[in-house]
N, CA, C and O of each residue as an XYZ file, in Angstrom:
916
protein
N      -3.504     20.725     -9.044
C      -3.820     20.543     -7.776
C      -4.718     20.820     -7.317
O      -4.556     22.040     -7.340
N      -5.644     20.678     -6.863
C      -7.119     21.304     -6.390
C      -6.445     22.049     -4.512
O      -6.080     21.382     -3.544
N      -6.534     23.854     -4.675
C      -6.160     23.960     -3.436
C      -6.920     23.641     -2.438
O      -6.417     23.579     -1.317
N      -8.446     23.342     -2.655
C      -9.055     22.963     -1.029
C      -8.254     21.663     -1.011
O      -7.780     21.472      0.110
N      -7.919     20.611     -1.982
C      -7.582     19.031     -1.492
C      -6.057     19.854     -0.502
O      -5.769     19.553      0.657
N      -5.383     20.784     -1.275
C      -4.008     20.534     -0.330
C      -4.234     21.138      0.932
O      -3.838     20.663      1.997
N      -4.986     22.371      0.782
C      -5.596     22.713      2.769
C      -6.059     21.508      3.340
O      -6.007     21.491      4.570
N      -6.547     20.383      2.728
C      -6.818     18.980      3.440
C      -5.580     18.565      3.885
O      -5.396     18.622      5.101
N      -4.743     18.186      3.223
C      -3.342     17.991      4.009
C      -1.928     18.713      4.434
O      -0.795     18.389      4.788
N      -2.777     20.008      4.153
C      -1.189     20.859      4.994
C      -1.037     20.719      6.053
O      -0.394     21.722      6.363
N      -1.219     19.958      7.207
C      -0.419     19.557      8.639
C       0.091     18.312      8.348
O      -0.517     17.376      7.829
N       1.081     18.343      8.660
C       1.771     16.828      8.582
C       1.961     16.235     10.290
O       1.716     17.120     11.110
N       2.127     15.666     10.542
C       2.415     15.064     11.902
C       3.624     14.636     11.946
O       3.533     13.531     11.412
N       5.003     14.834     12.317
C       6.053     14.019     11.918
C       6.385     13.580     13.662
O       6.507     14.271     14.673
N       6.451     12.146     13.416
C       6.409     11.186     14.943
C       7.907     10.504     15.015
O       8.362      9.714     14.189
N       8.302     10.798     15.722
C       9.849     10.598     15.967
C      10.354      9.839     17.177
O      10.636     10.547     18.144
N      10.535      8.439     17.317
C      10.401      7.558     18.677
C      12.259      7.621     18.511
O      13.025      7.502     17.555
N      12.430      7.863     19.947
C      13.947      8.116     20.533
C      14.328      7.101     21.333
O      13.462      6.522     21.988
N      15.515      6.757     21.409
C      16.156      6.304     22.503
C      17.598      6.763     22.850
O      18.475      6.424     22.056
N      17.861      7.303     23.655
C      19.290      8.072     23.858
C      19.736      8.620     22.603
O      20.852      8.232     22.257
N      18.917      9.740     21.531
C      18.938     10.474     20.527
C      19.206     11.548     20.917
O      18.228     12.292     20.862
N      20.619     12.283     21.527
C      20.279     13.792     22.051
C      20.893     14.435     21.028
O      20.430     15.473     20.555
N      22.355     13.684     20.459
C      22.847     14.635     19.563
C      22.464     14.888     18.202
O      22.698     15.960     17.644
N      21.526     13.338     17.330
C      21.029     13.081     16.231
C      19.910     14.006     16.557
O      19.751     14.929     15.758
N      18.809     13.915     17.946
C      17.571     14.874     17.638
C      18.031     16.569     17.704
O      17.258     17.493     17.452
N      19.425     16.715     18.091
C      20.039     18.230     18.531
C      20.036     18.701     16.557
O      19.800     19.797     16.049
N      20.278     17.807     16.101
C      20.607     17.966     14.647
C      19.351     17.509     13.716
O      19.270     17.850     12.536
N      18.717     16.982     14.143
C      17.350     16.624     12.945
C      16.082     18.309     13.487
O      15.419     19.027     12.740
N      16.243     18.361     15.098
C      14.676     19.588     14.962
C      14.882     20.657     14.567
O      13.919     21.404     14.401
N      16.306     21.140     14.255
C      16.036     22.263     13.620
C      15.527     22.621     12.471
O      15.020     23.694     12.145
N      15.819     20.932     11.431
C      14.958     21.243      9.697
C      13.450     21.241     10.259
O      12.599     21.783      9.553
N      13.054     20.652     11.516
C      11.804     20.748     11.490
C      10.093     21.743     11.920
O       8.900     21.624     11.643
N      11.247     22.978     12.987
C      10.809     23.354     13.689
C      10.331     25.140     12.680
O       9.808     26.205     13.008
N      10.745     24.712     11.755
C      10.738     26.170     10.751
C       9.428     26.611      9.979
O       9.258     27.655      9.349
N       8.457     25.463     10.198
C       7.615     25.126      9.197
C       6.402     25.426     10.635
O       6.417     25.076     11.815
N       5.272     26.378      9.654
C       4.365     26.447     10.642
C       3.397     24.757     10.429
O       2.699     24.225     11.293
N       3.588     24.400      9.451
C       2.730     23.168      9.084
C       3.303     21.945      9.659
O       2.775     21.136      8.895
N       3.893     21.350     10.330
C       4.267     20.601     11.142
C       4.079     20.665     12.427
O       4.336     21.668     13.094
N       3.558     19.472     12.935
C       3.897     19.119     14.287
C       4.360     18.154     14.891
O       3.850     17.036     14.818
N       5.317     18.402     15.529
C       6.128     17.368     15.823
C       6.394     16.432     17.169
O       6.983     16.923     18.132
N       6.078     15.496     17.180
C       5.840     14.876     18.083
C       7.248     13.594     18.025
O       7.486     12.780     17.133
N       8.164     13.892     19.664
C       8.785     13.051     20.101
C       8.538     12.069     20.762
O       7.897     12.089     21.812
N       8.837     11.452     20.431
C       8.147      9.950     21.488
C       8.872      9.142     22.465
O       8.881      7.989     22.034
N       9.396      9.206     23.422
C      11.257      8.624     24.033
C      10.354      7.470     24.918
O       9.334      7.417     25.604
N      11.439      6.592     24.423
C      11.629      5.105     25.347
C      12.014      4.847     26.744
O      11.692      3.813     27.330
N      12.912      6.076     27.431
C      12.960      5.575     28.110
C      15.009      6.158     28.020
O      15.977      5.401     28.090
N      15.013      6.852     27.945
C      16.259      7.319     27.489
C      17.115      8.023     28.528
O      16.722      9.056     29.070
N      18.479      7.370     28.850
C      19.496      8.205     30.180
C      20.100      9.025     29.854
O      20.859      9.356     30.765
N      20.257      9.801     28.705
C      21.158     10.502     28.195
C      19.856     11.769     27.946
O      18.696     11.499     28.257
N      20.219     13.095     27.375
C      19.164     14.382     27.493
C      18.438     14.463     25.992
O      18.325     15.440     25.251
N      18.011     13.166     25.818
C      16.831     13.427     24.647
C      15.733     14.645     25.150
O      15.482     15.821     24.888
N      15.341     13.754     25.886
C      13.927     14.282     26.313
C      14.360     16.028     26.535
O      13.655     16.967     26.168
N      15.642     16.129     27.200
C      15.425     17.918     27.356
C      15.569     18.693     25.977
O      15.046     19.796     25.816
N      16.461     17.921     24.789
C      16.610     18.687     24.208
C      15.216     18.684     23.053
O      15.127     19.512     22.147
N      14.464     17.879     23.237
C      12.979     17.919     22.566
C      12.043     19.326     23.339
O      11.399     20.161     22.703
N      12.178     19.282     24.612
C      11.834     20.413     25.041
C      12.326     21.740     24.885
O      11.711     22.774     25.149
N      13.835     21.601     24.298
C      14.227     22.812     23.996
C      13.774     23.630     23.020
O      13.435     24.809     23.119
N      13.792     22.921     22.062
C      12.944     23.093     20.750
C      11.192     23.255     20.400
O      10.632     23.383     19.312
N      10.499     23.176     22.101
C       8.963     23.186     22.507
C       8.713     22.610     21.216
O       8.202     23.254     20.300
N       9.092     21.309     21.119
C       7.974     20.125     20.070
C       7.682     19.320     21.330
O       8.330     19.277     22.376
N       6.285     18.542     20.908
C       5.284     17.613     21.983
C       6.494     16.756     22.368
O       7.315     16.474     21.495
N       6.612     16.428     23.332
C       7.736     14.906     23.761
C       6.778     14.359     25.103
O       6.408     15.035     26.064
N       6.465     12.650     24.777
C       6.315     12.071     25.532
C       6.811     10.976     25.833
O       7.295     10.238     24.975
N       6.781     10.717     26.944
C       7.650      9.396     27.555
C       7.176      7.716     27.379
O       6.025      7.697     27.816
N       7.437      6.726     27.068
C       6.687      5.627     27.023
C       7.363      4.577     26.875
O       8.480      4.570     26.358
N       6.618      3.309     27.421
C       7.523      2.154     26.953
C       8.484      2.048     26.031
O       8.293      2.712     25.012
N       9.649      1.287     26.096
C      10.499      1.445     25.396
C      10.118      0.319     24.070
O       9.728     -0.823     24.315
N      10.305      0.857     22.611
C      10.008     -0.373     21.547
C       9.688      0.878     20.558
O       9.276      1.916     21.075
N       9.867      0.809     19.145
C       9.658      1.517     18.152
C       7.694      1.661     17.647
O       6.924      2.613     17.527
N       7.567      0.169     17.483
C       5.868      0.313     17.530
C       4.949      0.416     18.288
O       3.781      0.506     17.911
N       5.366      0.422     19.636
C       4.601      1.437     20.482
C       4.860      2.104     20.795
O       4.156      2.312     21.783
N       5.957      3.283     20.624
C       6.177      4.275     20.445
C       5.587      5.251     19.365
O       5.242      6.415     19.572
N       5.529      4.503     18.060
C       5.087      5.051     17.306
C       3.457      5.189     17.178
O       2.835      5.949     16.437
N       2.958      4.250     18.099
C       1.278      4.423     18.068
C       1.459      5.380     19.191
O       0.748      6.372     19.033
N       2.111      5.404     20.173
C       1.693      6.061     21.170
C       1.581      7.569     20.717
O       0.721      8.326     21.167
N       2.520      7.930     19.792
C       2.577      9.770     19.072
C       1.586      9.333     18.075
O       1.029     10.336     17.628
N       1.286      8.616     17.720
C      -0.006      8.689     16.472
C      -1.055      9.161     16.885
O      -1.713     10.110     16.457
N      -1.269      8.295     17.981
C      -2.953      8.423     19.120
C      -3.060     10.209     19.446
O      -4.144     10.761     19.631
N      -1.784     10.910     19.468
C      -1.995     12.400     20.048
C      -1.792     13.197     18.570
O      -1.835     14.425     18.491
N      -1.650     12.644     17.848
C      -1.265     13.189     16.291
C      -2.275     13.970     15.541
O      -3.004     13.173     14.951
N      -2.626     15.208     15.315
C      -3.691     15.904     14.466
C      -3.574     16.201     13.557
O      -4.315     17.108     13.177
N      -2.633     15.670     12.666
C      -1.733     15.919     11.707
C      -2.980     15.276     10.723
O      -3.828     14.825     11.492
N      -3.398     15.072      9.292
C      -4.273     14.442      8.463
C      -3.233     13.103      7.634
O      -3.594     12.047      7.113
N      -1.337     13.935      7.865
C      -0.421     12.886      7.358
C       0.024     12.678      8.508
O      -0.041     13.519      9.405
N       0.765     11.016      8.690
C       1.791     11.284      9.559
C       3.126     10.447      8.854
O       3.257      9.620      7.952
N       3.969     11.114      9.744
C       5.525     10.758      8.773
C       5.938     10.475     10.176
O       5.665     11.075     11.216
N       6.631      9.461      9.962
C       7.295      8.501     11.068
C       8.677      8.639     10.359
O       8.963      8.359      9.195
N       9.530      9.186     11.443
C      11.383      9.470     11.307
C      12.000      8.883     12.301
O      11.492      8.894     13.423
N      13.236      8.256     12.047
C      14.354      7.693     12.780
C      15.092      9.516     12.964
O      15.111     10.417     12.126
N      15.597      9.501     14.334
C      15.925     10.582     14.869
C      17.355     10.682     14.073
O      17.833     11.815     14.107
N      18.095      9.741     13.389
C      19.470     10.391     12.315
C      19.185     10.386     11.449
O      19.987      9.904     10.649
N      17.776     10.929     10.862
C      17.523     11.164      9.850
C      17.807     12.739      9.212
O      17.869     13.731      9.937
N      17.972     12.776      7.675
C      18.868     14.163      7.630
C      17.563     14.763      6.034
O      17.635     14.107      4.995
N      16.878     15.571      6.088
C      15.711     15.993      5.258
C      16.080     16.984      4.050
O      16.983     17.805      4.217
N      15.433     16.916      2.921
C      15.623     18.150      1.951
C      14.773     18.835      2.305
O      14.021     18.434      3.193
N      14.559     20.457      1.569
C      13.727     21.328      1.620
C      12.230     20.846      1.311
O      11.292     21.064      2.078
N      12.136     20.255      0.255
C      11.050     20.073     -0.811
C      10.073     18.897      0.150
O       8.855     18.746      0.053
N      10.953     18.201      1.014
C      10.319     16.690      1.128
C       8.683     16.417      1.858
O       7.918     15.454      1.810
N       8.610     17.682      2.487
C       7.093     17.747      3.154
C       6.115     18.250      2.113
O       4.914     18.254      2.386
N       6.561     18.683      0.913
C       5.458     19.607     -0.067
C       5.680     17.993     -1.327
O       4.935     17.898     -2.302
N       6.418     17.271     -1.133
C       6.398     16.118     -2.009
C       4.906     15.592     -1.352
O       3.792     15.620     -1.874
N       5.292     15.140     -0.102
C       4.525     14.006      0.785
C       3.115     14.618      0.247
O       2.308     13.834     -0.251
N       2.838     15.846      0.328
C       1.429     16.579      0.905
C       0.733     16.246     -0.702
O      -0.381     15.860     -1.056
N       2.145     16.649     -1.532
C       1.776     16.648     -3.124
C       0.618     15.019     -3.520
O      -0.474     14.762     -4.028
N       1.450     14.517     -3.059
C       1.224     12.491     -3.599
C       0.244     11.980     -3.019
O      -0.436     11.165     -3.643
N      -0.197     12.439     -1.213
C      -1.281     12.460     -0.949
C      -2.350     12.859     -1.615
O      -3.342     12.158     -1.813
N      -2.193     14.014     -1.993
C      -3.965     14.974     -2.421
C      -3.683     14.368     -4.004
O      -4.538     14.786     -4.785
N      -2.854     13.638     -4.521
C      -3.071     13.131     -5.405
C      -3.633     11.540     -5.884
O      -3.826     10.955     -6.950
N      -3.763     11.237     -4.423
C      -4.804     10.095     -4.727
C      -3.833      8.347     -3.499
O      -4.088      7.164     -3.274
N      -3.051      9.089     -3.226
C      -1.740      7.892     -2.864
C      -2.118      7.869     -1.710
O      -2.118      9.046     -1.348
N      -2.681      6.785     -0.315
C      -2.689      6.537      0.512
C      -1.743      6.577      1.916
O      -2.059      6.597      3.106
N      -0.442      6.579      1.227
C       1.100      6.592      2.157
C       2.202      6.182      1.002
O       2.019      6.004     -0.202
N       3.487      6.086      1.836
C       4.457      5.586      0.960
C       5.441      5.642      1.890
O       5.271      5.501      3.101
N       6.892      5.932      1.110
C       8.263      6.523      1.826
C       9.110      7.162      1.009
O       8.605      7.530     -0.052
N      10.093      7.375      1.153
C      10.837      8.669      0.426
C      11.926      7.400      0.498
O      12.006      6.377      1.177
N      12.848      8.110     -0.732
C      13.926      7.531     -1.667
C      15.116      7.645     -0.256
O      15.120      8.603      0.518
N      15.949      6.606     -0.167
C      17.053      6.216      0.937
C      18.207      6.916     -0.095
O      18.282      6.930     -1.324
N      19.288      7.634      1.229
C      20.444      7.559      0.619
C      21.403      7.560      2.066
O      20.810      7.777      3.123
N      22.264      7.417      2.079
C      23.181      7.374      3.522
C      24.248      8.395      3.300
O      24.669      8.764      2.203
N      24.715      8.896      4.733
C      25.490     10.092      5.148
C      26.883      9.538      4.541
O      27.312     10.317      3.690
N      27.425      8.793      4.674
C      28.585      8.862      3.791
C      28.250      7.541      2.499
O      27.329      6.735      2.371
N      29.546      7.836      1.662
C      29.238      6.819      0.268
C      30.737      6.023      0.284
O      31.904      6.341      0.515
N      30.034      4.851     -0.085
C      31.053      3.956     -0.807
C      30.444      2.882     -1.601
O      29.394      2.390     -1.187
N      31.007      2.431     -2.758
C      30.623      1.715     -3.380
C      29.283      0.305     -2.762
O      28.214      0.088     -3.332
N      29.676     -0.260     -1.799
C      28.705     -1.133     -1.091
C      27.697      0.144     -0.287
O      26.531      0.023     -0.664
N      27.778      0.659      0.153
C      26.518      1.547      0.537
C      25.759      1.809     -0.606
O      24.615      1.363     -0.522
N      26.019      2.374     -1.621
C      25.458      3.310     -2.519
C      24.766      1.852     -3.339
O      23.751      2.145     -3.972
N      25.047      0.781     -3.395
C      24.490     -1.049     -3.936
C      22.911     -0.962     -2.930
O      21.728     -0.886     -3.265
N      23.668     -1.026     -1.475
C      22.326     -0.946     -0.641
C      21.046     -0.223     -0.732
O      19.848     -0.498     -0.807
N      22.011      1.103     -0.681
C      20.880      2.281     -0.948
C      19.772      1.918     -2.145
O      18.545      1.972     -2.052
N      20.572      1.534     -3.286
C      19.742      1.571     -4.473
C      19.040      0.403     -4.397
O      17.933      0.574     -4.909
N      19.210     -0.879     -3.924
C      18.654     -2.250     -3.669
C      17.426     -1.879     -2.859
O      16.377     -2.478     -3.098
N      17.477     -0.722     -1.699
C      16.228     -0.783     -0.850
C      15.218      0.615     -1.411
O      14.067      0.786     -1.010
N      15.824      1.405     -2.267
C      14.686      1.541     -2.866
C      14.430      1.022     -4.521
O      13.735      1.487     -5.425
N      15.013      0.266     -4.467
C      14.352     -0.755     -5.717
C      13.190     -1.744     -4.861
O      12.106     -2.118     -5.306
N      13.601     -1.950     -3.902
C      12.153     -2.935     -3.105
C      11.185     -2.175     -2.648
O      10.066     -2.531     -2.279
N      11.795     -0.752     -2.692
C      10.137      0.380     -2.106
C       9.489      0.090     -3.160
O       8.468     -0.596     -3.205
N      10.285      0.809     -4.439
C       9.244      0.921     -5.464
C       8.568     -0.086     -6.247
O       7.473      0.025     -6.798
N       9.424     -1.185     -6.234
C       8.238     -2.427     -7.146
C       7.668     -3.380     -6.057
O       6.625     -3.962     -6.356
N       8.248     -3.633     -4.753
C       7.676     -4.511     -4.055
C       6.701     -3.818     -2.808
O       6.029     -4.336     -1.916
N       6.951     -2.463     -3.178
C       6.534     -1.887     -1.912
C       6.138     -2.028     -0.093
O       5.171     -1.661      0.574
N       7.423     -2.748      0.240
C       8.030     -2.378      1.470
C       9.270     -1.571      1.873
O      10.382     -1.341      1.398
N       8.514     -1.223      3.054
C       9.234      0.334      3.596
C       9.997     -0.308      4.408
O       9.704     -1.464      4.715
N      11.327      0.423      5.009
C      11.638      0.371      6.256
C      11.378      1.597      6.868
O      11.099      2.552      6.144
N      11.431      1.758      8.291
C      11.631      2.675      8.632
C      12.670      4.086      8.965
O      12.358      4.952      9.782
N      13.875      4.096      8.196
C      14.470      4.580      7.784
C      14.633      5.721      6.475
O      15.391      6.618      6.104
N      13.113      4.880      5.977
C      13.213      5.685      4.300
C      12.179      6.655      4.813
O      11.750      7.369      3.906
N      11.515      6.957      6.301
C      10.667      7.743      6.122
C       9.140      7.174      6.147
O       8.457      7.674      5.253
N       8.618      6.459      6.778
C       6.915      6.196      6.307
C       6.003      6.939      6.821
O       5.629      7.155      7.974
N       5.579      7.438      5.412
C       4.035      8.048      6.045
C       3.146      7.624      5.165
O       3.298      7.026      4.100
N       1.984      8.079      5.844
C       0.068      7.654      5.931
C      -0.902      8.633      5.763
O      -0.934      9.757      6.262
N      -1.269      8.383      5.414
C      -2.753      9.088      5.539
C      -3.254      9.008      7.004
O      -3.213      7.847      7.409
N      -3.776     10.011      8.040
C      -3.882      9.432      9.286
C      -4.880      8.596      9.015
O      -4.558      7.420      9.186
N      -6.334      8.822      8.536
C      -7.731      7.972      8.716
C      -7.009      6.793      8.130
O      -7.384      5.837      8.809
N      -6.193      6.383      7.248
C      -5.750      5.193      7.125
C      -5.186      4.305      8.301
O      -5.485      3.211      8.779
N      -4.313      5.194      8.530
C      -3.056      4.648      9.874
C      -4.189      4.272     10.826
O      -3.686      3.294     11.379
N      -5.151      4.394     11.257
C      -6.161      4.189     12.285
C      -6.949      3.053     12.087
O      -7.046      2.115     12.878
N      -7.761      3.215     10.515
C      -8.171      1.866     10.252
C      -7.322      0.357      9.841
O      -7.676     -0.800      9.612
N      -6.136      1.028      9.891
C      -5.097     -0.203      9.981
C      -4.756     -0.778     11.375
O      -3.948     -1.697     11.510
N      -5.537     -0.081     12.607
C      -5.020     -0.212     13.979
C      -3.497     -0.081     14.118
O      -2.888     -0.745     14.957
N      -2.810      0.887     13.188
C      -1.382      1.513     13.635
C      -0.605      0.082     13.348
O      -0.976     -0.918     12.734
N       0.803      0.434     14.140
C       1.890     -0.899     13.904
C       1.708     -2.009     15.076
O       1.134     -1.813     16.147
N       2.361     -3.298     14.616
C       2.104     -4.152     15.822
C       3.140     -3.611     16.733
O       4.071     -2.881     16.395
N       2.909     -3.996     17.790
C       3.694     -3.597     18.632
C       5.346     -4.626     19.326
O       5.703     -5.030     20.432
N       6.107     -4.681     17.442
C       7.081     -6.137     17.527
C       8.332     -5.715     18.096
O       8.528     -4.506     17.973
N       9.105     -6.271     18.599
C      10.289     -5.712     18.874
C      11.238     -5.582     17.720
O      12.368     -5.174     17.987
N      10.933     -5.878     16.442
C      11.382     -5.357     15.089
C      10.311     -5.933     14.401
O       9.381     -6.648     14.774
N      10.778     -5.274     12.847
C       9.814     -5.915     11.530
C       8.696     -5.600     11.834
O       7.716     -6.342     11.765
N       8.712     -4.003     12.359
C       6.941     -3.712     12.807
C       6.679     -3.040     11.563
O       5.510     -2.947     11.189
N       7.890     -2.416     10.668
C       7.742     -1.662      9.944
C       7.225     -2.273      8.026
O       6.504     -1.868      7.114
N       8.290     -3.603      8.345
C       8.071     -4.219      6.878
C       6.276     -4.913      7.065
O       5.471     -5.169      6.170
N       6.132     -5.051      8.523
C       4.660     -6.118      8.691
C       3.699     -4.568      8.182
O       2.791     -4.732      7.368
N       3.880     -3.658      8.522
C       2.953     -2.213      8.401
C       2.770     -2.288      6.861
O       1.721     -2.719      6.382
N       3.843     -1.848      6.063
C       4.000     -1.843      5.062
C       2.991     -2.914      4.013
O       2.200     -2.608      3.121
N       3.204     -3.608      4.290
C       2.304     -5.046      3.634
C       0.397     -4.774      4.336
O      -0.489     -5.503      3.889
N       0.202     -4.144      4.953
C      -0.897     -4.153      5.278
C      -0.771     -2.585      4.215
O      -1.270     -2.379      3.109
N      -0.362     -2.153      4.625
C      -0.748     -0.405      4.013
C      -0.835     -0.713      2.438
O      -1.852     -0.341      1.852
N       0.365     -1.497      1.590
C       0.011     -1.576      0.151
C      -1.456     -2.427     -0.273
O      -1.946     -2.474     -1.401
N      -1.888     -2.952      0.740
C      -3.406     -4.038      0.769
C      -4.368     -3.155      0.540
O      -5.225     -3.148     -0.344
N      -4.068     -2.086      1.783
C      -5.128     -0.867      1.705
C      -5.419      0.084      0.573
O      -6.526      0.565      0.330
N      -4.290      0.303     -0.098
C      -4.896      1.060     -1.388
C      -3.329      1.502     -2.408
O      -2.345      0.823     -2.115
N      -3.199      2.202     -3.140
C      -1.870      2.538     -3.768
C      -0.972      3.207     -3.044
O      -1.438      3.925     -2.159
N      -0.026      3.178     -3.150
C       1.260      4.035     -2.317
C       2.264      3.564     -2.921
O       2.416      2.410     -3.322
N       3.287      4.837     -3.036
C       4.832      5.555     -3.500
C       5.901      5.950     -3.133
O       5.850      6.754     -2.201
N       6.937      5.677     -3.534
C       8.002      6.222     -3.153
C       8.175      7.632     -3.887
O       8.006      7.642     -5.107
N       8.520      8.892     -3.193
C       8.553     10.347     -3.406
C       9.956     10.288     -3.839
O      10.626      9.331     -3.451
N      10.462     11.130     -4.547
C      12.206     11.318     -5.167
C      12.243     11.783     -4.263
O      11.513     10.902     -3.808
N      12.488     12.706     -3.027
C      12.803     13.364     -2.300
C      13.621     12.271     -1.714
O      13.144     11.137     -1.675
N      15.382     12.629     -1.038
C      15.811     11.802     -0.761
C      15.295     11.954      0.618
O      14.703     12.988      0.926
N      15.596     10.384      2.018
C      16.052     11.150      3.557
C      17.053     10.419      3.810
O      17.045      9.205      3.603
N      18.199     11.160      4.365
C      19.607     10.662      4.279
C      19.603     10.176      5.721
O      19.425     10.956      6.656
N      19.824      8.732      5.900
C      20.315      8.471      7.266
C      21.470      8.043      7.476
O      22.193      7.976      6.481
N      22.053      7.606      8.821
C      23.071      7.667      9.359
C      23.590      6.234      8.707
O      22.950      5.382      8.089
N      24.856      6.282      9.040
C      25.375      4.331      8.776
C      25.783      4.164      9.870
O      26.847      3.561      9.732
N      25.552      4.365     11.118
C      26.244      3.927     12.105
C      25.897      2.559     12.538
O      26.649      2.008     13.342
N      24.883      1.966     12.117
C      24.671      0.263     12.629
C      25.943     -0.642     11.663
O      26.660     -1.627     11.840
N      25.662      0.500     10.443
C      26.830     -0.666      9.667
C      28.150     -0.771     10.013
O      28.793     -1.809     10.167
N      28.669      0.829     10.173
C      29.970      0.936     11.100
C      30.378      0.072     12.280
O      31.441     -0.533     12.416
N      29.078      0.135     13.320
C      29.067     -0.548     14.149
C      29.331     -2.324     14.126
O      30.249     -2.873     14.737
N      28.468     -2.921     13.415
C      28.389     -4.230     12.711
C      29.371     -5.051     12.042
O      29.656     -6.246     12.118
N      30.052     -3.544     10.992
C      30.608     -3.967      9.537
C      29.771     -3.946      8.594
O      28.727     -4.555      8.830
N      29.892     -3.285      7.259
C      28.886     -3.198      6.327
C      28.269     -4.699      5.900
O      27.079     -5.011      5.891
N      29.151     -5.342      5.630
C      28.895     -6.355      4.882
C      28.007     -7.637      5.970
O      27.021     -8.311      5.673
N      28.512     -7.627      6.791
C      28.110     -8.793      7.965
C      26.594     -8.198      8.423
O      25.638     -8.973      8.386
N      26.377     -6.576      8.923
C      24.930     -6.070      9.001
C      24.365     -6.395      7.961
O      23.490     -7.225      8.209
N      24.463     -6.047      6.477
C      23.502     -6.466      5.888
C      23.167     -7.638      5.920
O      22.006     -7.822      6.286
N      24.013     -8.902      5.561
C      23.492    -10.296      5.607
C      22.963    -10.590      6.969
O      22.513    -11.736      6.974
N      22.852    -10.057      8.020
C      22.219     -9.920      9.011
C      20.924     -9.582      9.117
O      20.022    -10.178      9.706
N      20.894     -8.392      8.387
C      19.576     -8.443      8.081
C      18.462     -8.563      7.085
O      17.302     -8.153      7.069
N      19.375     -9.426      6.066
C      18.593    -10.041      5.372
C      18.155    -11.595      5.412
O      17.354    -12.258      4.753
N      19.059    -11.888      6.506
C      18.687    -13.587      7.042
C      17.701    -12.839      7.993
O      16.594    -12.934      7.463
N      17.613    -12.205      9.047
C      16.218    -11.458      9.471
C      15.050    -11.396      9.054
O      14.135    -11.628      9.844
N      14.724    -11.001      7.436
C      14.244    -10.667      6.674
C      13.137    -11.858      6.188
O      11.911    -11.908      6.095
N      14.683    -13.134      5.836
C      13.914    -14.246      5.420
C      13.237    -14.987      6.924
O      12.135    -15.532      6.977
N      13.813    -14.901      7.611
C      13.556    -16.111      8.673
C      11.793    -15.571      9.227
O      10.877    -16.351      9.486
N      11.710    -13.614      9.305
C      10.596    -13.434      9.649
C       9.428    -13.512      8.406
O       8.229    -13.581      8.679
N       9.808    -13.498      7.361
C       8.910    -13.966      5.815
C       8.944    -15.560      6.301
O       7.965    -16.098      5.783
N       9.440    -16.197      6.828
C       9.185    -17.583      6.696
C       8.470    -18.379      7.749
O       8.421    -19.592      7.951
N       7.838    -17.179      8.467
C       7.341    -17.117      9.986
C       7.475    -16.793     11.411
O       6.615    -16.583     12.266
N       8.901    -16.802     11.472
C       9.364    -16.646     12.930
C       9.265    -15.498     13.726
O       9.707    -14.443     13.271
N       8.767    -15.529     14.825
C       8.440    -14.850     15.353
C       9.568    -13.289     15.555
O      10.785    -13.289     15.371
N       8.729    -12.102     15.966
C       9.906    -10.878     16.007
C      10.321    -11.360     17.377
O      11.525    -11.395     17.633
N       9.823    -11.570     17.884
C      10.388    -12.040     19.593
C      11.279    -13.007     19.727
O      11.675    -13.327     20.848
N      11.790    -13.704     18.429
C      12.608    -14.938     18.720
C      13.940    -14.512     17.811
O      15.101    -14.831     18.067
N      13.485    -13.718     16.694
C      14.383    -12.797     15.862
C      15.278    -11.826     16.485
O      16.474    -11.734     16.206
N      14.478    -10.893     17.592
C      15.244    -10.036     17.783
C      16.311    -10.313     18.984
O      16.988     -9.438     19.523
N      16.328    -11.660     19.288
C      17.778    -12.503     20.275
C      18.847    -12.587     18.961
O      20.021    -12.930     19.105
N      18.358    -12.285     17.890
C      19.906    -12.613     16.963
C      19.899    -11.336     16.342
O      20.449    -11.388     15.242
N      19.373     -9.930     16.719
C      19.387     -8.727     16.159
C      20.712     -7.949     16.466
O      20.881     -6.815     16.017
């Protein structure tokens, strides 16, 4: 890999939309503040807990905006100065080599992609869900936010960022992204929390998510779908 190309993509802007994520953010930020080649931007949507205080404690950039992931991620991207944007959920856990892998695929000509998904708890059903998510990302090039969507900064701006939908903004964005150029899934995983599956029940939550995706594909408005989320 060309050394000059690597230097061009060395700074990654990590953008984290938050809403009442004090505990998760306190576990995630120590993984992100050890590198001089990361710019970390927390974009809070009106937390009533100590999320903003935690962000400031770790010395990362912190913004406060209207709630809504699409809105928050766009606000963070507008402040970002890296050549690569990587959007993370606060309950993500990372491998040490993830950012190097992202830099490498971007330097190799890909315009974006996501990471392989793992869950922080294991069961047969959760393994099947993660396996299906990784197959979808690999073959259909449709990425969900909990997989750590990354994109070249200039491409993000040309695409006009995320649609400010109440949900499905990640699916819609990844569709436009794959039409812009070649995307990929890096092998390094992001480990995400199973909290939403525990809250609603694994099977029930899975079926609800699949139904919402089908309805979205059929043209239902994300605003309407949000009422059933």
